[in-house]
C-alpha positions as CSV (number, residue, x, y, z in Angstrom):
1,M,-9.6,-10.7,22.7
2,N,-12.6,-11.1,20.5
3,R,-11.8,-11.2,16.8
4,F,-14.0,-8.2,16.2
5,D,-12.4,-6.1,19.0
6,T,-10.2,-3.1,18.2
7,P,-6.7,-3.9,19.6
8,T,-5.5,-1.7,22.4
9,P,-2.4,0.5,21.8
10,E,-0.4,-1.9,24.0
11,Q,-1.5,-4.9,22.0
12,T,-0.6,-3.2,18.7
13,A,2.8,-2.3,20.1
14,A,3.4,-5.9,21.2
15,V,2.6,-7.3,17.8
16,D,4.7,-4.6,16.1
17,A,7.7,-5.3,18.4
18,A,7.5,-9.0,17.8
19,I,7.7,-8.4,14.0
20,K,10.4,-5.8,14.1
21,T,12.7,-7.6,16.5
22,R,12.5,-10.9,14.6
23,H,15.9,-11.5,13.0
24,S,17.5,-14.6,11.5
25,L,20.0,-15.4,14.2
26,R,23.0,-17.7,13.6
27,A,24.1,-18.6,17.2
28,F,22.0,-20.0,19.9
29,L,22.4,-20.9,23.5
30,P,22.1,-24.6,24.5
31,T,19.2,-23.7,26.9
32,P,16.4,-26.2,26.3
33,V,13.1,-25.1,25.0
34,P,10.2,-26.9,26.7
35,R,8.1,-29.0,24.5
36,E,5.0,-27.2,25.8
37,T,6.5,-23.9,24.5
38,V,7.0,-25.4,21.0
39,E,3.4,-26.7,21.1
40,D,2.2,-23.2,22.1
41,I,4.0,-21.6,19.2
42,L,2.5,-24.1,16.7
43,E,-0.9,-23.6,18.3
44,V,-0.7,-19.9,17.4
45,A,0.9,-20.5,14.0
46,R,-1.9,-22.9,12.9
47,W,-4.2,-19.9,12.6
48,A,-2.4,-18.8,9.4
49,P,-4.7,-18.3,6.5
50,S,-4.7,-20.7,3.6
51,G,-6.6,-20.9,0.4
52,T,-10.0,-22.6,1.1
53,N,-8.5,-23.6,4.4
54,T,-6.3,-26.3,2.9
55,Q,-3.6,-25.9,5.7
56,P,-0.8,-27.4,3.7
57,W,1.9,-27.5,6.4
58,Q,3.5,-30.5,8.1
59,V,6.0,-29.9,10.9
60,H,8.7,-32.2,12.2
61,V,10.3,-31.1,15.5
62,L,13.7,-32.4,16.4
63,T,15.4,-32.2,19.9
64,G,17.9,-34.2,21.9
65,D,19.5,-37.3,20.4
66,A,17.3,-37.2,17.3
67,L,18.5,-33.7,16.6
68,K,22.2,-34.7,17.0
69,R,21.8,-37.8,14.8
70,V,20.1,-36.1,11.9
71,T,22.3,-33.0,11.9
72,G,25.4,-35.1,12.2
73,R,24.5,-37.0,9.1
74,I,23.6,-33.9,7.2
75,H,26.7,-32.0,8.2
76,A,28.9,-35.0,7.3
77,A,27.2,-35.1,3.8
78,Y,27.9,-31.4,3.4
79,L,31.6,-31.8,4.3
80,D,32.1,-34.8,2.0
81,P,32.7,-33.5,-1.6
82,E,31.2,-36.5,-3.3
83,Q,28.0,-36.5,-1.2
84,N,27.8,-32.7,-1.4
85,A,27.9,-32.8,-5.2
86,A,25.3,-35.7,-5.3
87,N,22.7,-33.9,-3.3
88,K,20.7,-31.3,-5.2
89,E,17.7,-29.0,-4.3
90,E,14.3,-30.2,-5.4
91,Y,13.1,-26.7,-6.2
92,A,14.7,-23.4,-7.1
93,Y,14.6,-21.0,-4.2
94,Y,16.6,-18.3,-5.9
95,P,16.3,-17.0,-9.5
96,N,18.5,-18.5,-12.3
97,E,19.3,-15.0,-13.5
98,W,20.1,-12.3,-10.9
99,R,19.5,-8.6,-11.4
100,S,19.5,-5.5,-9.3
101,P,18.3,-4.7,-6.7
102,Y,18.1,-8.3,-5.6
103,I,21.7,-9.4,-6.2
104,D,23.0,-6.2,-4.5
105,R,21.0,-7.0,-1.4
106,R,22.1,-10.6,-1.4
107,R,25.7,-9.6,-1.7
108,K,25.5,-7.0,1.0
109,V,24.0,-9.3,3.6
110,G,26.6,-11.9,2.9
111,W,29.6,-9.6,3.2
112,D,28.1,-7.8,6.2
113,L,27.9,-11.2,8.0
114,Y,31.4,-12.2,6.9
115,G,32.7,-8.8,8.0
116,L,31.3,-9.3,11.5
117,L,33.0,-12.7,11.6
118,G,36.3,-11.4,10.2
119,I,36.1,-13.7,7.2
120,A,38.0,-12.3,4.2
121,K,36.6,-12.7,0.7
122,T,39.4,-15.1,-0.2
123,D,39.0,-17.3,2.9
124,K,37.0,-20.2,1.4
125,A,37.7,-22.5,4.3
126,R,36.1,-20.2,6.8
127,M,33.2,-19.5,4.4
128,Q,32.6,-23.2,4.1
129,H,32.7,-23.6,7.9
130,Q,30.2,-20.8,8.4
131,H,27.8,-22.1,5.8
132,G,28.1,-25.5,7.4
133,R,26.7,-24.1,10.7
134,N,23.3,-24.1,9.0
135,F,23.3,-27.9,9.1
136,V,23.7,-28.1,12.9
137,F,20.9,-25.5,13.3
138,F,23.5,-23.0,14.6
139,D,23.5,-25.1,17.8
140,A,19.9,-24.3,18.6
141,P,18.2,-26.9,20.9
142,V,15.3,-27.3,18.6
143,G,15.4,-27.9,14.8
144,L,12.2,-27.8,12.7
145,F,11.7,-29.3,9.3
146,F,8.7,-28.2,7.2
147,T,7.2,-30.4,4.5
148,I,4.4,-30.1,2.0
149,D,2.5,-32.6,-0.1
150,R,3.8,-32.7,-3.6
151,V,0.3,-32.3,-5.1
152,M,0.0,-28.8,-3.7
153,Q,0.8,-25.9,-6.1
154,Q,2.2,-22.4,-5.9
155,G,-0.7,-20.9,-4.0
156,S,-0.1,-23.4,-1.1
157,W,3.5,-22.3,-1.0
158,L,2.3,-18.7,-0.4
159,D,0.1,-20.0,2.4
160,Y,3.1,-21.8,3.8
161,G,5.0,-18.6,4.0
162,M,2.4,-17.1,6.2
163,F,2.5,-20.1,8.5
164,L,6.2,-19.8,8.8
165,Q,6.0,-16.2,9.6
166,N,3.4,-17.0,12.3
167,V,5.9,-19.5,13.8
168,M,8.7,-16.9,13.9
169,I,6.5,-14.2,15.4
170,A,4.9,-16.5,18.0
171,A,8.4,-17.6,19.0
172,R,9.6,-14.0,19.3
173,A,6.6,-13.1,21.5
174,R,7.9,-15.8,23.9
175,G,11.4,-14.4,24.0
176,L,12.8,-16.9,21.5
177,H,14.6,-16.4,18.2
178,T,14.6,-18.3,14.9
179,C,16.4,-18.7,11.7
180,P,14.5,-20.0,8.6
181,Q,16.9,-22.0,6.5
182,A,16.4,-22.9,2.8
183,A,20.0,-24.3,2.9
184,F,18.6,-27.7,4.1
185,T,16.7,-28.2,0.8
186,Q,20.0,-29.5,-0.8
187,F,19.9,-32.5,1.5
188,H,16.2,-33.3,1.2
189,R,17.0,-37.0,0.4
190,V,19.0,-37.4,3.6
191,I,16.3,-35.7,5.6
192,A,13.6,-37.7,4.0
193,D,15.4,-40.9,4.9
194,E,16.1,-39.9,8.5
195,L,12.5,-38.7,9.1
196,Q,11.0,-41.6,7.1
197,L,9.0,-39.3,4.9
198,G,6.7,-40.7,2.3
199,E,7.4,-40.1,-1.3
200,E,4.5,-37.6,-1.4
201,Q,6.3,-35.3,1.1
202,M,8.6,-32.5,-0.1
203,L,10.9,-30.5,2.1
204,V,10.1,-26.8,2.2
205,C,12.8,-25.6,4.6
206,G,14.3,-26.0,8.1
207,M,14.3,-23.6,11.0
208,S,16.4,-23.1,14.1
209,L,14.6,-22.3,17.3
210,G,16.0,-21.3,20.7
211,F,17.4,-18.6,22.9
212,A,19.8,-16.1,21.3
213,D,23.5,-16.2,22.3
214,P,24.0,-12.5,23.1
215,A,27.8,-12.9,23.1
216,A,27.9,-14.1,19.5
217,V,29.1,-11.4,17.1
218,E,27.2,-12.7,14.2
219,N,23.9,-12.0,16.0
220,G,24.7,-8.3,15.7
221,L,23.8,-8.5,12.0
222,V,20.7,-6.5,11.3
223,T,19.7,-6.5,7.6
224,E,18.3,-3.3,6.0
225,R,14.8,-3.0,4.6
226,A,13.7,-0.8,1.8
227,P,11.5,2.2,2.8
228,V,7.8,1.9,2.1
229,A,7.9,4.5,-0.7
230,E,10.4,2.4,-2.6
231,F,8.1,-0.6,-3.1
232,T,4.6,0.9,-2.8
233,R,2.2,2.7,-5.1
234,F,-0.9,4.4,-3.8
235,I,-3.6,4.7,-6.6
236,D,-6.6,6.8,-5.7
237,E,-7.9,8.1,-9.1
């Protein structure tokens, strides 16, 4: 397709379907994802726009023994109270002060997930276990870590979001699912050590990649989206 061509209705529908069926899944099958498929996804994702074409993304793909080694160390750090307390995020993903409607949406998705899993509000042990599933990439066969050079500023982080979206949509177009995970940022020092990252590299997030486990009840979670009229103003005068 030429970049100046008008998409066919079928092409439009395919793109729309990939976007609308992308969900953050929390249970994956062990089915391997070929390296060629991951490379194809990144080949598509690299066409994300970025200010003056700076392309600030760096991707680290983990599979096999490397994935087990790194996630094992991160998960152990999460379960150890002393290590957990010693590891802190390098940047604030969430606001210091919550307000509506954001806190309401955050609470709803959390309790909807726990409700599907049958986890009561007082069951701290099961909540901890479920959160810990982040650190094994929800058993996905591919784990991705995304880093950025520390010299880059807020605009490059906006660019990075578009690149991450491209990764997720390209994966969905190939029958795969993903889960972008800011939870990993708490353990950036552990990850930097395992990946031998330079001091100039900062962890943006992790991402699970693989085939969905259709039998997992948590994959039935579909989060709500506000209608267009709620967040949009049309100004024509």
